[in-house]
The first five atom37 places (N, CA, C, CB, O) and aatype in JSON, in Angstrom:
{
  "aatype": [12, 15, 10, 11, 2, 0, 11, 15, 16, 16, 5, 6, 16, 5, 15, 0, 15, 11, 11, 12, 6, 15, 1, 15, 6, 3, 15, 10, 11, 10, 0, 11, 16, 9, 0, 0, 0, 0, 3, 3, 1, 11, 0, 0, 3, 9, 19, 9, 10, 7, 19, 15, 6, 19, 15, 18, 10, 0, 3, 18, 13, 19, 9, 19, 16, 7, 13, 15, 11, 19, 5, 19, 1, 0, 9, 0, 1, 15, 9, 6, 6, 1, 19, 19, 10, 16, 13, 6, 1, 18, 14, 19, 1, 16, 6, 7, 11, 0, 6, 7, 15, 17, 19, 10, 5, 3, 18, 7, 3, 0, 9, 0, 8, 9, 13, 12, 14, 0, 6, 1, 6, 18, 18, 2, 10, 6, 0, 13, 17, 7, 8, 0, 11, 1, 9, 6, 13, 3, 15, 15, 0, 2],
  "atom_mask": [
    [1, 1, 1, 1, 1],
    [1, 1, 1, 1, 1],
    [1, 1, 1, 1, 1],
    [1, 1, 1, 1, 1],
    [1, 1, 1, 1, 1],
    [1, 1, 1, 1, 1],
    [1, 1, 1, 1, 1],
    [1, 1, 1, 1, 1],
    [1, 1, 1, 1, 1],
    [1, 1, 1, 1, 1],
    [1, 1, 1, 1, 1],
    [1, 1, 1, 1, 1],
    [1, 1, 1, 1, 1],
    [1, 1, 1, 1, 1],
    [1, 1, 1, 1, 1],
    [1, 1, 1, 1, 1],
    [1, 1, 1, 1, 1],
    [1, 1, 1, 1, 1],
    [1, 1, 1, 1, 1],
    [1, 1, 1, 1, 1],
    [1, 1, 1, 1, 1],
    [1, 1, 1, 1, 1],
    [1, 1, 1, 1, 1],
    [1, 1, 1, 1, 1],
    [1, 1, 1, 1, 1],
    [1, 1, 1, 1, 1],
    [1, 1, 1, 1, 1],
    [1, 1, 1, 1, 1],
    [1, 1, 1, 1, 1],
    [1, 1, 1, 1, 1],
    [1, 1, 1, 1, 1],
    [1, 1, 1, 1, 1],
    [1, 1, 1, 1, 1],
    [1, 1, 1, 1, 1],
    [1, 1, 1, 1, 1],
    [1, 1, 1, 1, 1],
    [1, 1, 1, 1, 1],
    [1, 1, 1, 1, 1],
    [1, 1, 1, 1, 1],
    [1, 1, 1, 1, 1],
    [1, 1, 1, 1, 1],
    [1, 1, 1, 1, 1],
    [1, 1, 1, 1, 1],
    [1, 1, 1, 1, 1],
    [1, 1, 1, 1, 1],
    [1, 1, 1, 1, 1],
    [1, 1, 1, 1, 1],
    [1, 1, 1, 1, 1],
    [1, 1, 1, 1, 1],
    [1, 1, 1, 0, 1],
    [1, 1, 1, 1, 1],
    [1, 1, 1, 1, 1],
    [1, 1, 1, 1, 1],
    [1, 1, 1, 1, 1],
    [1, 1, 1, 1, 1],
    [1, 1, 1, 1, 1],
    [1, 1, 1, 1, 1],
    [1, 1, 1, 1, 1],
    [1, 1, 1, 1, 1],
    [1, 1, 1, 1, 1],
    [1, 1, 1, 1, 1],
    [1, 1, 1, 1, 1],
    [1, 1, 1, 1, 1],
    [1, 1, 1, 1, 1],
    [1, 1, 1, 1, 1],
    [1, 1, 1, 0, 1],
    [1, 1, 1, 1, 1],
    [1, 1, 1, 1, 1],
    [1, 1, 1, 1, 1],
    [1, 1, 1, 1, 1],
    [1, 1, 1, 1, 1],
    [1, 1, 1, 1, 1],
    [1, 1, 1, 1, 1],
    [1, 1, 1, 1, 1],
    [1, 1, 1, 1, 1],
    [1, 1, 1, 1, 1],
    [1, 1, 1, 1, 1],
    [1, 1, 1, 1, 1],
    [1, 1, 1, 1, 1],
    [1, 1, 1, 1, 1],
    [1, 1, 1, 1, 1],
    [1, 1, 1, 1, 1],
    [1, 1, 1, 1, 1],
    [1, 1, 1, 1, 1],
    [1, 1, 1, 1, 1],
    [1, 1, 1, 1, 1],
    [1, 1, 1, 1, 1],
    [1, 1, 1, 1, 1],
    [1, 1, 1, 1, 1],
    [1, 1, 1, 1, 1],
    [1, 1, 1, 1, 1],
    [1, 1, 1, 1, 1],
    [1, 1, 1, 1, 1],
    [1, 1, 1, 1, 1],
    [1, 1, 1, 1, 1],
    [1, 1, 1, 0, 1],
    [1, 1, 1, 1, 1],
    [1, 1, 1, 1, 1],
    [1, 1, 1, 1, 1],
    [1, 1, 1, 0, 1],
    [1, 1, 1, 1, 1],
    [1, 1, 1, 1, 1],
    [1, 1, 1, 1, 1],
    [1, 1, 1, 1, 1],
    [1, 1, 1, 1, 1],
    [1, 1, 1, 1, 1],
    [1, 1, 1, 1, 1],
    [1, 1, 1, 0, 1],
    [1, 1, 1, 1, 1],
    [1, 1, 1, 1, 1],
    [1, 1, 1, 1, 1],
    [1, 1, 1, 1, 1],
    [1, 1, 1, 1, 1],
    [1, 1, 1, 1, 1],
    [1, 1, 1, 1, 1],
    [1, 1, 1, 1, 1],
    [1, 1, 1, 1, 1],
    [1, 1, 1, 1, 1],
    [1, 1, 1, 1, 1],
    [1, 1, 1, 1, 1],
    [1, 1, 1, 1, 1],
    [1, 1, 1, 1, 1],
    [1, 1, 1, 1, 1],
    [1, 1, 1, 1, 1],
    [1, 1, 1, 1, 1],
    [1, 1, 1, 1, 1],
    [1, 1, 1, 1, 1],
    [1, 1, 1, 1, 1],
    [1, 1, 1, 1, 1],
    [1, 1, 1, 0, 1],
    [1, 1, 1, 1, 1],
    [1, 1, 1, 1, 1],
    [1, 1, 1, 1, 1],
    [1, 1, 1, 1, 1],
    [1, 1, 1, 1, 1],
    [1, 1, 1, 1, 1],
    [1, 1, 1, 1, 1],
    [1, 1, 1, 1, 1],
    [1, 1, 1, 1, 1],
    [1, 1, 1, 1, 1],
    [1, 1, 1, 1, 1],
    [1, 1, 1, 1, 1]
  ],
  "atom_positions": [
    [[95.94, 58.63, 89.46], [95.35, 57.55, 88.71], [93.96, 57.28, 89.27], [96.25, 56.27, 88.77], [93.77, 57.18, 90.48]],
    [[93.02, 57.17, 88.39], [91.65, 56.92, 88.82], [91.49, 55.45, 89.2], [90.65, 57.31, 87.71], [92.31, 54.6, 88.84]],
    [[90.43, 55.16, 89.94], [90.13, 53.8, 90.35], [89.94, 52.9, 89.12], [88.87, 53.76, 91.24], [90.37, 51.74, 89.12]],
    [[89.3, 53.43, 88.1], [89.07, 52.67, 86.87], [90.4, 52.31, 86.21], [88.18, 53.49, 85.9], [90.59, 51.17, 85.77]],
    [[91.32, 53.28, 86.12], [92.64, 53.02, 85.52], [93.44, 52.02, 86.35], [93.42, 54.33, 85.37], [94.14, 51.17, 85.8]],
    [[93.35, 52.13, 87.67], [94.07, 51.21, 88.56], [93.56, 49.79, 88.38], [93.93, 51.64, 90.03], [94.34, 48.83, 88.34]],
    [[92.24, 49.64, 88.27], [91.63, 48.33, 88.06], [92.09, 47.74, 86.73], [90.09, 48.44, 88.1], [92.43, 46.56, 86.65]],
    [[92.09, 48.56, 85.69], [92.5, 48.12, 84.37], [93.97, 47.66, 84.4], [92.3, 49.26, 83.34], [94.31, 46.63, 83.82]],
    [[94.83, 48.43, 85.07], [96.25, 48.09, 85.16], [96.43, 46.78, 85.92], [97.03, 49.22, 85.86], [97.25, 45.95, 85.52]],
    [[95.69, 46.59, 86.99], [95.77, 45.35, 87.77], [95.34, 44.16, 86.92], [94.89, 45.45, 89.04], [95.99, 43.11, 86.95]],
    [[94.25, 44.31, 86.17], [93.77, 43.23, 85.32], [94.79, 42.91, 84.22], [92.43, 43.61, 84.69], [95.01, 41.74, 83.91]],
    [[95.41, 43.94, 83.64], [96.42, 43.71, 82.6], [97.62, 42.98, 83.18], [96.87, 45.05, 81.98], [98.17, 42.08, 82.54]],
    [[98.03, 43.35, 84.39], [99.16, 42.69, 85.05], [98.84, 41.23, 85.35], [99.53, 43.42, 86.35], [99.67, 40.35, 85.14]],
    [[97.63, 40.97, 85.84], [97.22, 39.6, 86.12], [97.15, 38.77, 84.84], [95.86, 39.58, 86.85], [97.55, 37.61, 84.82]],
    [[96.64, 39.36, 83.78], [96.55, 38.67, 82.5], [97.94, 38.34, 81.96], [95.78, 39.53, 81.48], [98.17, 37.22, 81.49]],
    [[98.86, 39.28, 82.04], [100.24, 39.04, 81.59], [100.9, 37.96, 82.43], [101.06, 40.35, 81.66], [101.63, 37.12, 81.9]],
    [[100.64, 37.97, 83.72], [101.21, 36.96, 84.61], [100.69, 35.57, 84.27], [100.88, 37.3, 86.07], [101.45, 34.6, 84.26]],
    [[99.39, 35.47, 83.98], [98.8, 34.18, 83.6], [99.38, 33.68, 82.28], [97.27, 34.29, 83.5], [99.63, 32.48, 82.13]],
    [[99.6, 34.58, 81.32], [100.19, 34.2, 80.04], [101.61, 33.68, 80.24], [100.19, 35.39, 79.07], [102.0, 32.7, 79.61]],
    [[102.38, 34.33, 81.12], [103.75, 33.89, 81.38], [103.76, 32.51, 82.05], [104.48, 34.92, 82.27], [104.58, 31.66, 81.71]],
    [[102.85, 32.3, 83.01], [102.75, 30.99, 83.67], [102.39, 29.91, 82.66], [101.71, 31.04, 84.81], [102.95, 28.82, 82.68]],
    [[101.45, 30.22, 81.77], [101.02, 29.26, 80.76], [102.17, 28.94, 79.82], [99.83, 29.8, 79.97], [102.38, 27.78, 79.47]],
    [[102.92, 29.95, 79.41], [104.08, 29.75, 78.53], [105.12, 28.89, 79.23], [104.69, 31.1, 78.11], [105.71, 28.0, 78.62]],
    [[105.35, 29.17, 80.5], [106.32, 28.41, 81.28], [105.9, 26.94, 81.39], [106.49, 29.03, 82.67], [106.73, 26.04, 81.27]],
    [[104.62, 26.71, 81.63], [104.1, 25.33, 81.7], [104.23, 24.63, 80.35], [102.62, 25.34, 82.15], [104.59, 23.45, 80.3]],
    [[103.95, 25.35, 79.27], [104.1, 24.78, 77.93], [105.57, 24.44, 77.64], [103.56, 25.74, 76.87], [105.87, 23.41, 77.05]],
    [[106.47, 25.33, 78.06], [107.9, 25.09, 77.86], [108.36, 23.86, 78.63], [108.71, 26.32, 78.3], [109.13, 23.05, 78.12]],
    [[107.89, 23.72, 79.86], [108.25, 22.55, 80.67], [107.68, 21.28, 80.05], [107.74, 22.71, 82.12], [108.35, 20.26, 80.0]],
    [[106.45, 21.35, 79.57], [105.84, 20.19, 78.91], [106.64, 19.81, 77.67], [104.36, 20.48, 78.53], [106.85, 18.63, 77.4]],
    [[107.09, 20.8, 76.92], [107.93, 20.55, 75.74], [109.23, 19.87, 76.15], [108.23, 21.87, 74.99], [109.64, 18.88, 75.54]],
    [[109.88, 20.38, 77.19], [111.14, 19.78, 77.66], [110.93, 18.34, 78.1], [111.72, 20.6, 78.82], [111.75, 17.47, 77.78]],
    [[109.86, 18.08, 78.81], [109.59, 16.71, 79.27], [109.22, 15.8, 78.1], [108.45, 16.71, 80.31], [109.54, 14.61, 78.12]],
    [[108.57, 16.33, 77.09], [108.26, 15.56, 75.89], [109.54, 15.19, 75.16], [107.32, 16.36, 74.95], [109.69, 14.07, 74.69]],
    [[110.47, 16.14, 75.06], [111.77, 15.88, 74.44], [112.49, 14.77, 75.21], [112.64, 17.17, 74.4], [113.02, 13.84, 74.61]],
    [[112.5, 14.88, 76.54], [113.17, 13.88, 77.37], [112.53, 12.5, 77.2], [113.12, 14.3, 78.85], [113.23, 11.5, 77.1]],
    [[111.21, 12.46, 77.16], [110.5, 11.17, 77.0], [110.8, 10.54, 75.64], [108.98, 11.38, 77.16], [110.98, 9.33, 75.55]],
    [[110.85, 11.37, 74.6], [111.16, 10.84, 73.26], [112.59, 10.29, 73.22], [110.98, 11.94, 72.2], [112.84, 9.26, 72.59]],
    [[113.5, 10.97, 73.87], [114.89, 10.49, 73.95], [114.94, 9.18, 74.73], [115.8, 11.55, 74.62], [115.65, 8.24, 74.35]],
    [[114.2, 9.12, 75.81], [114.15, 7.91, 76.64], [113.61, 6.73, 75.84], [113.29, 8.15, 77.89], [114.06, 5.59, 76.02]],
    [[112.66, 6.97, 74.96], [112.1, 5.91, 74.11], [113.17, 5.27, 73.22], [110.98, 6.47, 73.25], [113.03, 4.11, 72.83]],
    [[114.2, 6.02, 72.9], [115.3, 5.51, 72.06], [116.52, 5.15, 72.91], [115.7, 6.56, 71.0], [117.65, 5.12, 72.43]],
    [[116.26, 4.89, 74.19], [117.27, 4.41, 75.13], [118.41, 5.4, 75.37], [117.85, 3.11, 74.63], [119.55, 5.0, 75.59]],
    [[118.11, 6.69, 75.31], [119.1, 7.7, 75.69], [119.46, 7.51, 77.16], [118.57, 9.15, 75.42], [118.63, 7.06, 77.95]],
    [[120.68, 7.85, 77.52], [121.14, 7.7, 78.9], [121.38, 9.07, 79.52], [122.42, 6.84, 78.96], [121.49, 10.09, 78.83]],
    [[121.45, 9.08, 80.84], [121.8, 10.29, 81.6], [120.98, 11.5, 81.16], [123.29, 10.6, 81.44], [121.53, 12.55, 80.82]],
    [[119.67, 11.35, 81.17], [118.78, 12.43, 80.73], [118.69, 13.49, 81.82], [117.36, 11.87, 80.38], [118.32, 13.2, 82.96]],
    [[119.03, 14.72, 81.45], [119.01, 15.84, 82.38], [118.2, 16.97, 81.77], [120.45, 16.3, 82.74], [118.4, 17.32, 80.61]],
    [[117.3, 17.54, 82.55], [116.56, 18.74, 82.13], [117.03, 19.88, 83.03], [114.99, 18.53, 82.22], [116.95, 19.79, 84.25]],
    [[117.51, 20.95, 82.41], [117.95, 22.13, 83.16], [117.01, 23.29, 82.86], [119.41, 22.5, 82.8], [116.75, 23.6, 81.7]],
    [[116.51, 23.92, 83.91], [115.71, 25.13, 83.77], [116.66, 26.32, 83.72], [0.0, 0.0, 0.0], [117.19, 26.74, 84.75]],
    [[116.87, 26.86, 82.54], [117.87, 27.92, 82.35], [117.26, 29.31, 82.17], [118.72, 27.61, 81.16], [117.99, 30.27, 81.91]],
    [[115.95, 29.43, 82.31], [115.29, 30.72, 82.04], [115.77, 31.83, 82.97], [113.79, 30.57, 82.18], [115.77, 33.0, 82.59]],
    [[116.18, 31.48, 84.17], [116.64, 32.5, 85.13], [118.08, 32.93, 84.88], [116.51, 31.98, 86.55], [118.52, 33.96, 85.38]],
    [[118.82, 32.13, 84.1], [120.25, 32.41, 83.91], [120.65, 32.62, 82.45], [121.06, 31.28, 84.49], [121.82, 32.89, 82.17]],
    [[119.7, 32.49, 81.53], [120.02, 32.64, 80.12], [118.8, 33.11, 79.33], [120.54, 31.32, 79.55], [117.66, 32.78, 79.66]],
    [[119.06, 33.86, 78.31], [117.99, 34.29, 77.41], [117.84, 33.32, 76.23], [118.25, 35.72, 76.9], [116.94, 33.49, 75.4]],
    [[118.71, 32.32, 76.14], [118.69, 31.39, 75.01], [117.43, 30.54, 74.94], [119.89, 30.49, 75.07], [116.88, 30.32, 73.86]],
    [[116.98, 30.07, 76.1], [115.83, 29.16, 76.16], [115.35, 29.1, 77.6], [116.2, 27.73, 75.63], [115.99, 29.64, 78.5]],
    [[114.23, 28.44, 77.8], [113.75, 28.18, 79.16], [114.34, 26.9, 79.71], [112.21, 28.1, 79.19], [114.61, 26.78, 80.91]],
    [[114.56, 25.91, 78.81], [115.05, 24.59, 79.24], [116.07, 24.05, 78.27], [113.89, 23.61, 79.39], [115.98, 24.26, 77.06]],
    [[117.05, 23.34, 78.81], [117.96, 22.5, 78.04], [117.65, 21.06, 78.42], [119.48, 22.87, 78.31], [117.49, 20.75, 79.6]],
    [[117.58, 20.2, 77.44], [117.45, 18.76, 77.69], [118.74, 18.14, 77.15], [116.14, 18.14, 77.01], [119.03, 18.23, 75.96]],
    [[119.5, 17.52, 78.04], [120.8, 16.97, 77.68], [120.74, 15.45, 77.84], [121.94, 17.59, 78.58], [120.37, 14.93, 78.89]],
    [[121.12, 14.74, 76.77], [121.05, 13.28, 76.79], [122.29, 12.7, 76.11], [119.76, 12.78, 76.09], [123.01, 13.38, 75.39]],
    [[122.51, 11.41, 76.36], [123.63, 10.7, 75.75], [123.13, 9.53, 74.91], [124.61, 10.2, 76.84], [122.25, 8.78, 75.31]],
    [[123.74, 9.41, 73.72], [123.56, 8.24, 72.87], [124.92, 7.59, 72.7], [0.0, 0.0, 0.0], [125.95, 8.28, 72.75]],
    [[124.96, 6.29, 72.51], [126.23, 5.57, 72.53], [126.8, 5.23, 71.16], [126.06, 4.33, 73.29], [127.84, 4.58, 71.06]],
    [[126.13, 5.66, 70.11], [126.67, 5.54, 68.75], [126.08, 6.68, 67.93], [126.33, 4.12, 68.11], [125.07, 7.28, 68.31]],
    [[126.72, 6.96, 66.81], [126.2, 8.02, 65.94], [124.81, 7.66, 65.42], [127.16, 8.28, 64.77], [123.95, 8.53, 65.26]],
    [[124.6, 6.38, 65.16], [123.29, 5.92, 64.7], [122.25, 6.18, 65.79], [123.33, 4.41, 64.33], [121.16, 6.67, 65.5]],
    [[122.58, 5.86, 67.04], [121.64, 6.09, 68.14], [121.38, 7.58, 68.35], [122.16, 5.46, 69.43], [120.25, 7.98, 68.59]],
    [[122.42, 8.4, 68.25], [122.25, 9.85, 68.41], [121.26, 10.37, 67.37], [123.61, 10.59, 68.27], [120.37, 11.16, 67.7]],
    [[121.41, 9.93, 66.13], [120.49, 10.37, 65.07], [119.08, 9.83, 65.3], [121.0, 9.91, 63.69], [118.1, 10.52, 65.04]],
    [[118.97, 8.59, 65.79], [117.65, 8.0, 66.08], [116.96, 8.77, 67.2], [117.79, 6.51, 66.47], [115.75, 8.99, 67.15]],
    [[117.72, 9.18, 68.21], [117.15, 9.98, 69.3], [116.64, 11.31, 68.74], [118.21, 10.23, 70.43], [115.54, 11.75, 69.07]],
    [[117.44, 11.94, 67.89], [117.04, 13.22, 67.29], [115.76, 13.07, 66.48], [118.17, 13.77, 66.39], [114.86, 13.9, 66.56]],
    [[115.68, 11.99, 65.69], [114.46, 11.73, 64.9], [113.25, 11.52, 65.8], [114.65, 10.5, 63.99], [112.17, 12.04, 65.54]],
    [[113.45, 10.75, 66.87], [112.36, 10.47, 67.81], [111.85, 11.75, 68.45], [112.83, 9.49, 68.89], [110.64, 11.95, 68.58]],
    [[112.77, 12.61, 68.83], [112.39, 13.9, 69.43], [111.58, 14.72, 68.44], [113.64, 14.69, 69.9], [110.51, 15.24, 68.76]],
    [[112.1, 14.83, 67.22], [111.41, 15.65, 66.22], [110.0, 15.1, 65.94], [112.23, 15.69, 64.91], [109.04, 15.87, 65.88]],
    [[109.88, 13.79, 65.77], [108.57, 13.19, 65.5], [107.6, 13.42, 66.65], [108.72, 11.69, 65.24], [106.44, 13.77, 66.43]],
    [[108.06, 13.23, 67.88], [107.18, 13.38, 69.05], [106.74, 14.83, 69.21], [107.89, 12.9, 70.33], [105.58, 15.09, 69.53]],
    [[107.65, 15.77, 69.01], [107.29, 17.18, 69.16], [106.31, 17.61, 68.06], [108.55, 18.07, 69.13], [105.4, 18.39, 68.31]],
    [[106.5, 17.1, 66.86], [105.56, 17.42, 65.78], [104.18, 16.87, 66.12], [106.05, 16.83, 64.42], [103.18, 17.57, 65.95]],
    [[104.11, 15.62, 66.6], [102.83, 15.02, 66.95], [102.14, 15.74, 68.11], [103.02, 13.55, 67.29], [100.93, 15.94, 68.1]],
    [[102.92, 16.11, 69.12], [102.35, 16.68, 70.34], [102.09, 18.18, 70.23], [103.27, 16.43, 71.51], [101.05, 18.67, 70.69]],
    [[103.02, 18.91, 69.61], [102.93, 20.37, 69.6], [102.79, 20.97, 68.2], [104.15, 20.95, 70.25], [102.6, 22.18, 68.06]],
    [[102.87, 20.12, 67.16], [102.84, 20.6, 65.77], [103.92, 21.65, 65.54], [101.45, 21.19, 65.44], [103.69, 22.69, 64.93]],
    [[105.13, 21.34, 66.05], [106.27, 22.26, 65.91], [107.48, 21.49, 65.4], [106.59, 22.95, 67.26], [107.72, 20.35, 65.78]],
    [[108.23, 22.15, 64.55], [109.51, 21.64, 64.1], [110.6, 22.47, 64.77], [109.64, 21.69, 62.53], [110.35, 23.6, 65.19]],
    [[111.8, 21.93, 64.87], [112.87, 22.75, 65.46], [113.12, 23.98, 64.6], [114.17, 21.92, 65.61], [113.05, 23.93, 63.37]],
    [[113.41, 25.08, 65.26], [113.77, 26.32, 64.56], [115.08, 26.09, 63.82], [113.88, 27.53, 65.55], [115.31, 26.61, 62.73]],
    [[115.95, 25.29, 64.47], [117.26, 25.02, 63.9], [117.76, 23.67, 64.42], [118.27, 26.15, 64.26], [117.53, 23.32, 65.57]],
    [[118.42, 22.93, 63.55], [119.06, 21.67, 63.93], [120.5, 21.72, 63.45], [118.3, 20.44, 63.32], [120.77, 22.1, 62.31]],
    [[121.41, 21.34, 64.32], [122.84, 21.33, 63.99], [123.43, 19.97, 64.33], [123.59, 22.45, 64.74], [123.02, 19.33, 65.3]],
    [[124.39, 19.52, 63.54], [125.19, 18.36, 63.86], [124.62, 17.01, 63.47], [0.0, 0.0, 0.0], [125.21, 15.98, 63.78]],
    [[123.49, 16.99, 62.79], [122.87, 15.7, 62.45], [123.75, 14.87, 61.52], [121.5, 15.94, 61.79], [123.8, 13.65, 61.65]],
    [[124.42, 15.51, 60.59], [125.27, 14.78, 59.65], [126.44, 14.12, 60.35], [125.78, 15.72, 58.56], [126.79, 12.98, 60.05]],
    [[127.05, 14.83, 61.3], [128.2, 14.28, 62.03], [127.75, 13.23, 63.04], [128.97, 15.4, 62.75], [128.37, 12.17, 63.16]],
    [[126.68, 13.51, 63.76], [126.1, 12.54, 64.68], [126.79, 12.39, 66.02], [0.0, 0.0, 0.0], [126.46, 11.47, 66.77]],
    [[127.73, 13.26, 66.35], [128.37, 13.15, 67.67], [127.77, 14.14, 68.68], [129.87, 13.4, 67.55], [127.84, 13.91, 69.88]],
    [[127.18, 15.22, 68.19], [126.45, 16.15, 69.03], [125.38, 16.79, 68.15], [127.4, 17.24, 69.67], [125.69, 17.58, 67.26]],
    [[124.14, 16.44, 68.39], [123.03, 17.05, 67.65], [122.33, 18.03, 68.57], [122.04, 15.96, 67.11], [121.99, 17.7, 69.7]],
    [[122.11, 19.22, 68.06], [121.39, 20.26, 68.79], [120.1, 20.54, 68.04], [122.25, 21.56, 68.94], [120.12, 20.8, 66.84]],
    [[118.97, 20.49, 68.75], [117.67, 20.82, 68.17], [117.09, 21.98, 68.98], [116.7, 19.57, 68.17], [116.8, 21.84, 70.17]],
    [[116.94, 23.12, 68.31], [116.47, 24.33, 68.97], [114.99, 24.53, 68.7], [117.28, 25.57, 68.5], [114.58, 24.76, 67.56]],
    [[114.19, 24.42, 69.75], [112.74, 24.64, 69.64], [112.35, 26.01, 70.2], [111.98, 23.52, 70.39], [111.17, 26.26, 70.45]],
    [[113.31, 26.87, 70.4], [113.03, 28.21, 70.93], [113.05, 28.21, 72.44], [0.0, 0.0, 0.0], [114.02, 28.66, 73.04]],
    [[111.99, 27.71, 73.06], [111.93, 27.71, 74.52], [112.55, 26.47, 75.15], [110.5, 27.83, 74.97], [112.7, 26.41, 76.37]],
    [[112.91, 25.48, 74.34], [113.63, 24.3, 74.82], [114.64, 23.89, 73.76], [112.64, 23.12, 75.14], [114.35, 23.91, 72.57]],
    [[115.82, 23.52, 74.22], [116.89, 23.09, 73.3], [117.34, 21.7, 73.72], [118.09, 24.1, 73.31], [117.67, 21.46, 74.88]],
    [[117.34, 20.78, 72.76], [117.81, 19.42, 73.0], [119.27, 19.31, 72.58], [116.93, 18.38, 72.24], [119.64, 19.72, 71.48]],
    [[120.08, 18.74, 73.47], [121.49, 18.45, 73.19], [121.65, 16.94, 73.28], [122.47, 19.2, 74.19], [121.47, 16.35, 74.35]],
    [[121.98, 16.31, 72.16], [122.13, 14.86, 72.11], [123.6, 14.58, 71.83], [121.19, 14.2, 71.02], [124.1, 14.86, 70.74]],
    [[124.28, 14.02, 72.81], [125.74, 13.84, 72.74], [126.15, 12.38, 72.68], [126.39, 14.49, 73.92], [125.46, 11.49, 73.18]],
    [[127.3, 12.15, 72.06], [128.06, 10.92, 72.27], [128.78, 11.13, 73.61], [129.1, 10.62, 71.06], [128.98, 12.28, 74.02]],
    [[129.18, 10.06, 74.31], [129.78, 10.22, 75.64], [131.01, 11.13, 75.69], [130.17, 8.87, 76.16], [131.11, 11.96, 76.59]],
    [[131.92, 11.01, 74.75], [133.15, 11.83, 74.77], [132.82, 13.32, 74.61], [134.12, 11.39, 73.66], [133.41, 14.16, 75.29]],
    [[131.89, 13.64, 73.72], [131.51, 15.04, 73.51], [130.78, 15.59, 74.74], [130.61, 15.18, 72.25], [131.0, 16.74, 75.13]],
    [[129.94, 14.78, 75.32], [129.23, 15.25, 76.52], [130.21, 15.55, 77.64], [128.18, 14.21, 76.99], [130.1, 16.56, 78.33]],
    [[131.17, 14.67, 77.82], [132.18, 14.88, 78.86], [133.03, 16.12, 78.55], [133.08, 13.64, 79.0], [133.32, 16.91, 79.45]],
    [[133.42, 16.29, 77.3], [134.27, 17.41, 76.91], [133.56, 18.76, 77.11], [134.7, 17.26, 75.45], [134.13, 19.68, 77.7]],
    [[132.34, 18.87, 76.62], [131.63, 20.15, 76.7], [131.0, 20.38, 78.07], [130.56, 20.22, 75.63], [130.83, 21.52, 78.48]],
    [[130.64, 19.33, 78.77], [130.18, 19.38, 80.15], [129.19, 20.52, 80.42], [131.36, 19.51, 81.08], [129.41, 21.36, 81.29]],
    [[128.12, 20.52, 79.67], [127.12, 21.58, 79.8], [126.5, 21.64, 81.2], [126.02, 21.38, 78.78], [126.15, 22.72, 81.67]],
    [[126.37, 20.49, 81.85], [125.81, 20.49, 83.21], [126.66, 21.33, 84.16], [125.69, 19.06, 83.74], [126.12, 22.03, 85.01]],
    [[127.97, 21.26, 84.02], [128.85, 22.06, 84.87], [128.8, 23.54, 84.45], [130.31, 21.52, 84.8], [128.75, 24.43, 85.3]],
    [[128.82, 23.78, 83.14], [128.77, 25.15, 82.64], [127.5, 25.86, 83.09], [128.86, 25.17, 81.11], [127.53, 27.04, 83.45]],
    [[126.39, 25.14, 83.06], [125.11, 25.68, 83.5], [124.76, 25.17, 84.9], [124.0, 25.32, 82.49], [123.59, 24.96, 85.21]],
    [[125.77, 24.97, 85.72], [125.6, 24.39, 87.05], [124.68, 25.18, 87.96], [0.0, 0.0, 0.0], [124.08, 24.61, 88.88]],
    [[124.54, 26.46, 87.73], [123.67, 27.3, 88.54], [122.21, 27.25, 88.07], [124.17, 28.74, 88.52], [121.34, 27.88, 88.68]],
    [[121.95, 26.51, 86.99], [120.57, 26.34, 86.51], [119.85, 25.31, 87.37], [120.55, 25.91, 85.02], [120.47, 24.44, 87.98]],
    [[118.55, 25.43, 87.4], [117.72, 24.5, 88.18], [117.58, 23.17, 87.45], [116.32, 25.12, 88.45], [117.26, 23.13, 86.27]],
    [[117.84, 22.07, 88.17], [117.63, 20.73, 87.6], [116.17, 20.34, 87.78], [118.57, 19.67, 88.27], [115.61, 20.47, 88.87]],
    [[115.56, 19.86, 86.71], [114.17, 19.45, 86.73], [114.14, 17.93, 86.75], [113.38, 20.02, 85.49], [114.85, 17.27, 85.99]],
    [[113.31, 17.4, 87.62], [113.2, 15.95, 87.76], [112.57, 15.34, 86.51], [112.38, 15.59, 89.0], [111.55, 15.81, 86.03]],
    [[113.2, 14.28, 86.01], [112.62, 13.49, 84.92], [112.68, 12.04, 85.32], [113.37, 13.74, 83.56], [113.75, 11.5, 85.59]],
    [[111.53, 11.4, 85.38], [111.43, 10.02, 85.77], [111.19, 9.17, 84.53], [110.3, 9.81, 86.81], [110.09, 9.15, 83.99]],
    [[112.23, 8.47, 84.08], [112.09, 7.69, 82.86], [111.15, 6.5, 83.04], [113.45, 7.2, 82.42], [110.59, 6.01, 82.06]],
    [[110.96, 6.05, 84.27], [110.05, 4.92, 84.5], [108.59, 5.32, 84.3], [110.24, 4.37, 85.9], [107.73, 4.47, 84.08]],
    [[108.31, 6.63, 84.36], [106.93, 7.11, 84.17], [106.56, 7.17, 82.69], [106.77, 8.49, 84.79], [105.42, 7.47, 82.34]],
    [[107.5, 6.9, 81.87], [107.32, 6.96, 80.42], [106.55, 5.8, 79.89], [108.62, 7.02, 79.74], [106.32, 5.72, 78.69]]
  ]
}
């Protein structure tokens, strides 16, 4: 390999690394935005899990609790509105909004899980993804 080719390969690797870091930062910002929007609607037990190292599904899961079906739907609406305003993105897929006991909003690199207490306890995603990294979310900073 010539010096010129080695330099080009190094630059390409550095460029790819910077793009991955930027994507990761954007994904984390999205997850924190989701958490903040949920917090605005008085969601409880807000947990952000960094799952990129253990799953190909997403980079982050944001798991929250609402105490009524009306509140669960309000949290989902708040998340969608905030993400549209901040990132100009809609969820790729939304499930469970009609039932209102567990709403899932898939944004690709971050997935919001909005549960009623019984469903959250039953599915226990925090335990299932227990090996994922927990990301600090300070609701008072909101």
